[in-house]
N, C-alpha and C positions, 0 to 999 in steps of 0.2 A: 788325522781324520778322526772325529767323535763317534762313539757309539751309542746310538740312541735308544737300542732295545731295551725293553723293560725286563726289570730283574726282580723276583719275588724275596722275601724277607730272608731266605736262604742263599741268596746271590744267584740262584739258577735264573736262566733267561727265560721269562714268562710263556713265548712262543714254544719254549721246548718242553715245557710242561704238559704231559698227556692229558686230554680231556678226561680220562678216566680217574685222573687224580681228585677230581671234583666230587665224584663218588665217596670217597672217605668223609667228607662232609656228611654225608646222609647216613653213613655207617655209624659214626659216633653220636649220633642224637640219641638222649634217654627216651624221647617218644618216637618211636620209629614210624609213626604214621604222621608226624609233623611235617609239613611241606616247608621248603627253607627258600629264601630268598638270596637275591645276588649278594647281598651284603654277607649273609652267612658264609658263603663260598668264597667271597673275596677276603674275609678273615682267615679263612682256613688255608688257604692257597697263599696268602700274603701277597696278593696280586691288584691290580685296577679292576673298578667294576667293569671295565668295557672286556678285559681278558676274562673275568666271572662270565660274563654274558656269553662270549664265545663260546667258552668249554660248554657251558650248560645247552646252548643251542646246538653244539654237536651231538650232546648226548640225546637232546630231543630228536634230532634228525635221524639217530641210528636207532630209534625206539628204545632206548635205555629209561629216558625220563620222560615225563609229561608236565606240560607247563599249562598256565591259565592265568589270564590278567585278572587282578582284583583291585578293587577302587578306582579311582581316576588315572593314576600311574604306577600302581604296583603291579607286581608280577610274582608268581610262585612257582617253584618247580617240586615236582615229588616222584618216586618210584612207584610205577604202578603195579598193584598187587592184584593178580587174576585170581579170583576165586574159583578152586576146584570142585569137583564132585563131593569130596570128603567135606570141604570146609565150606561149602554152600547147600546146606540141607533144604529140603522143601519147608517153607514156611509153616510155623504151625497154626492151626486154625483153632478158633474158640466154638462154643456151643452151637452158635449161629451160623458157622461154616464160613465165617470171615477170616480172611489172613491176620495174622497178630504180627507186629512188629518183632524185629529181632531184639535180643535181651540188651544190647549197647542203647538202643532207642528208647525201649520200656524202662530202663534204668534212668535214662535221662528226663524222660518225661514224668518218671514217679517224682523226680525231684523238683520240679518246675514248680513254682507258686502262681497258681491260677486262683481268680476271686470266686467264692462261693463255695456250697457244699451239696453233698448228696448228689442227686440227679442232675442238678445245674452244673456242677464241677464236672461230672463224668461227660456231660454234653461238651464242655469246654475242651476236656482233653481230646475227644472225639474231632471237635473242630481244629485243635492245635496239630493233631495227627494228620486229619486233610490237607492242613496248610504245608506240614512237611512234605506230604506225598506230591503235592502240586511242585513244591520247588525241586524234588527229586527229577519229576518229569520236565520241567521248565529250568533247567540250572541257573538261568539269570531272569529274574522276575523284579517287577515293580510292585510298590504297595497297591496300585490299581489293579493289578493283575489278581491279587489274592481277594480284593473286594468284589472284583466281578467275577471271579471263577469261584472260589471258596465260600465265601460268606453267606450267600443266596441258599446253598444246600445246607448250611452248618450255622445257623445266626447263634446258636448256643446260649438263647434267651437274650440276646443282646436287640435292642428296637433301632439301634443305628450300625452301620457299618464302621462308623468311628469309634464308637464305645468298644466293638468287638475288635477292631484293630488294636486298640490302647491297651486290650488285655492279652490279646494272643502274640504280638511282634516282641514284647521282653522275653516271653516263653520260648517262642521260635528261635531266638539267639542263642538258648542254651543247648539246643539240640545237635548232635555230631555232625561233623562236615559243613556247617551252615556257616557262611560268611555274610554277615549284615553289612549294609553300606556304612561307609566311613562318614563321619559329620559332615551333612548337607549333602551326602550320596543319596542315590534313589535305587539303586540295583542290588537285590539280594542274590548271592551265588552260592550254589551247593559245589562243595570241592570234591565230593566224594565218587564221581562216575568212574575212576579207576580205583581209588585207594579204600573206598567204603562204599558197596554199593548195597544199602537195604533193600530186599525186598518186601514190599508192604501188600501187594496184590497183584 
């Protein structure tokens, strides 16, 4: 009688590998904030994609991991990192009393290239920040959502919403935890509901 049970590259039966073994793949990342795919875990465990999915889903069920669908058929998993009182201070305020973004967002926004100079480019940075805030509050959004809900209050010197979007969307892709649509996709995702939660106001 043949034994059809799957073995990994070490000869272990895959159904005997504990689900927690999948966590080693998360521990060995150089970037601890990067979510992993089933392929990453499959490669680490030396098992099939189905086994990797089963281990990951077990860890989601017990609250060890979080997961989110990205793109048409993709899915990622990550270790949730809850901010504590010491690591989540009150956001700073500027002289007008408005909340300022956390350092990681400020650095990313300073690095992006927006057209214009002087007051115009500052207005465009404010529009970019407003688009980012919208995505945080609505973690799955379409282009039309930004045009309907952000552009009217933050036109930033653009006469048309298309011109505005052509300037804002390349910069939005560069901000932390933003997952832009794949080619021909329509949904923008924010991946930071657990692992990266900037408080902008």
